[in-house]
N, C-alpha and C positions, 0 to 999 in steps of 0.2 A: 662107362667112360670115366676115366680118372678126372677128378676135379682139377688137377693141376693142368690138364690139357685145355680146359675151358677158362682158365684164369686170364683176365685182361692184362695186356702188357703195361708195365709201369710207365706213367707220363714223366717226361723230363722235369726235374725240379726247377722251380723258378730261381733265378739268381738272387742272392741275398741283397737286402736293402743297402747294406754297407758297401757292397761291391759296385752298385750302379747309382747310388745316391737317391733312389726313389723309395717311397713308402711301400709297405707290403700290401699290394692290391692285386686283384686277379689279372686285369688286363693292362694295368699301368697307363690308362688313358685319362688325361687330365680333364677336369670339368671346365677349367678356365686358367688364365694366367694372370698373376698379380705381380706387377713390377718385374715381368719377365720370368718369374718362377712359376712352375706348374702348381695348380690347385686341384687336389683330388677329392676334397670334401668341403661342403659349405661350412664356414665358421659358425660356431654356436652363438657368438655374441654379435652377429651381423644385424644391424638395425635398418629396416626399410621403412621410410616415412609412409604414413597411411595414404598420402595424396600422390605417391610416386607413380602409380600405374593408372591414374584417372585420365579420362578423356576430357580435354578442355576445349571450350569453344573459341579460344584465342587463335586456333588454327584457321578459322574463318575470319574474314575482314568485316563481317557484319551479317545481319539477318538476310539481306538479299543474296550475299555470297553463299550462305548455307542453303537457302531455298533453291538457288540456281544449281548448286551441287546435287541436291536430291533429285531435281528434275532431269538433269543430264545423266545422272547415274542410272536412273530407271528408264531412260530413253523415252520420256514422256514428250508429247508435243506441247511446246511452250504456248502455242496459240489455243490449245484445248486442254488445260491442266485438269487432271482428276483431283479435285480439291480434297476429297475424303482421304485418299491414299497419301497425298503429299502432306496434309495436315497431321495425319497420324505419325508419319515418320519424322516430321519436324518436331513434334512434341516429345518424341522419344529422345531425340538429341538434346533438347532443352532440359528435359528432366534430369539428365546426367549432371548438370551443373547447377540447377536451381537451388537445391538444398544447401550447397556449399559456397556458392558465390552469387548472391542475389543481385549485386550491383552489375556484374557482367551479364547476367541473364535478363536484366530488366528490358533492354531494347529487343532482345529475342522474344520475350513474352509479349511485347507490344505487337510484333509481327504475328505471333501465334493468335492473338485476339483478332487481328485483321483477317487472318485466314478463316477463323471460325465464323466471323461476320459474313465473309463472302459466301461460305458454304451455306449459311442459314438463309441468305438472300436468294441463293439458287433454288432452295427448297420451296420458297414462296411463289405464288403465281406471278408471272411477269406483268408489269404495268401496261395498261392499254396505251397504244400509240396510234398515230394517224395511219390511215391506210397506205400501204406501200412502203412504210418505214419498218425497219427491223428493231425489235426490242433491245434495250441496252443490256450488254453482258456485264454482270457484276465483276467479272475477272478482267475487264478491259484495262483498268488503271494499273492493276498489278502486273499484267503482261507488258504494258508500256514501260513500267519501271524496270522490269527484268531485262527487257531488250536493250534499254539504254545502258543499264549497268554492264551487261555483257559486252556491248560495244566499247565502253570505256575501259573495261578490264582487258580486252584484246588489244586495244591501242596502247595501254600501259605496258603490256607484255612485249609488244613489238618495239616500243621505245627503249625498254630495258635491254633488249637484245642488241640494240645498236651499240657500236663501240663508244666508250666514254673515256675522255681524258682523265687520267688519274686512276681509273679502274682497269681498263683494258690496254690503253696506250699511254705513252708519255710524250710530251711535247719536246722535240729535239731542238736545241738551240746551237747554231753554228755561226760563228763570226768569221767572215772572210774579208781580208784586207783588199779592197778593190784597187787602191792606188797608193803609191809611196809618196806622192806629192802631198804636202800639208794642205788641209782644207780649212779655210778660215770660217768662223761662224757667220751665219747669215745676219744681215743687219735687221734689227727690229724696226717695224714701222713707226713705233712711238719715238724711237731715237732719231729716225730720219725726219719726222715732223718737228721735233724739238730743235734739230739743227737748222731746219728751214726757218723756223720762227726766229731763231737767233740771227740769221742773215737778214731777215726783214727788219728786225729791231735795229740792227746796226745801220741799215740803209736809211731808215728814217732820221737818224742822227745827222747825216750829212746831206739830206735831201734839200734841194733848192726848189723854190716855187717857179715852175716854168710851164708855159702853155705852148706846147708843140705837138705836132702830129708826125709820128715816126713809124715807118713800116719796118717791122721786125720779122725776121725769117727764122723759123725753128731749125730748118735744114742748115742754114748758115751758122747758127750757134752750135749745132751738132758738130760741124767741121771744126769750129774754134775749140770746142772741148777736146776733140781727138788730137788736135795739134798740141794743146797744152799737156796732154798725157804722153805724147811721143817721146821716147827715150828716157822716160822716168818710170821707176818701178812702182812707186806709190805717190799719190798727191792728196794732200789733206782736202777734205770736202770744202772747207771754207775758202781755200786758195783759188778755187775755180770761179768765184764770184767777185765782182768788183762793185762794192756798194756805191761808189761815186757815180756810176752810170745810171742810177735810178732804179726804182722798183720794177718798171716794165721789162727792162733788160734782165733783171734778176729772175723774173718769172719765166721769161722765154728761155733763159739759160737752164733753169731748173727743169722745165718741160723737155728741153733738148737732152738733158741727162737721163730723164725717165725714159725717153724714147730709145736712147742708146742702150740703157739697161734692158729694156724690153726686147731689143733686137740682139741681146747678148754680145754687144760690142764692148761694153765696159762692165766692171764688177764693183759693187759697193760692199765693203767688208770692214770689220773692226776686230781687234784682238780679243776683246771680252766685252761683257755687258757694261754699258755706260762709258765705254772707252771712245776716243775720237774715231770718227768715220773717215775711211780712206777710200780713194777711187783709183782704179788702175785699168789698163787695157785688158780685155779678156784674153787676147792672144799676145804673148810675149815672145818675139823671135829669139832663137838661141844666140 
């Protein structure tokens, strides 16, 4: 057979690098992309820090978190912990960091010492107890701490899953104009007390010494106040009192005004803080 008959067919030539803008490689598959450009070979001057690929214990929130992770990973019964296996795996994790970050590993080493102590106590004969009582399990305190930590961790997870303002939702603020009528500011209690004291001070200036017994009706003075406000838009607070009639009449008039305000028949208002107080009927006919 002629050798020309057994010759393999020629493979199609790869397109030139200048034609497609790629380097001369066999399959033109990039190892990575750097700033959007394909990277076909690792750079020779690439510096990788020695601690870049290390396993750090910062991934765990503490010794209890690491210990609970090992127990759950191996499906161990938390009420019957195999101390030898758990302690061996725990020490393997701690050994990864002990030589490089002793400050971080200190609290983990304390837990390791506790695990070794519990294991050694389990190897000793149990202490004698009274008849009918069970001997104390050296693992009881550790189990209690693990169960409490697991409950707190689950509660923290559920709280974190709840929507939070600023993280998941934003508070919507909508201002709706309820009425086009002007609303005067409410009268401060201190301003009302000061106005009443001023009325009393003025009444004492014109007070005469009289010994009389007079029956005063709050309802009657309520009607008198309403009559004074009829047909008037605003009446100054002081104009509703007559100091010449004496303090008892002033007190009854003031009580009548409070009752009218309580029943929303009159309104006490002022233009601004420390301004004069005005009284008007709550209902003004058109």
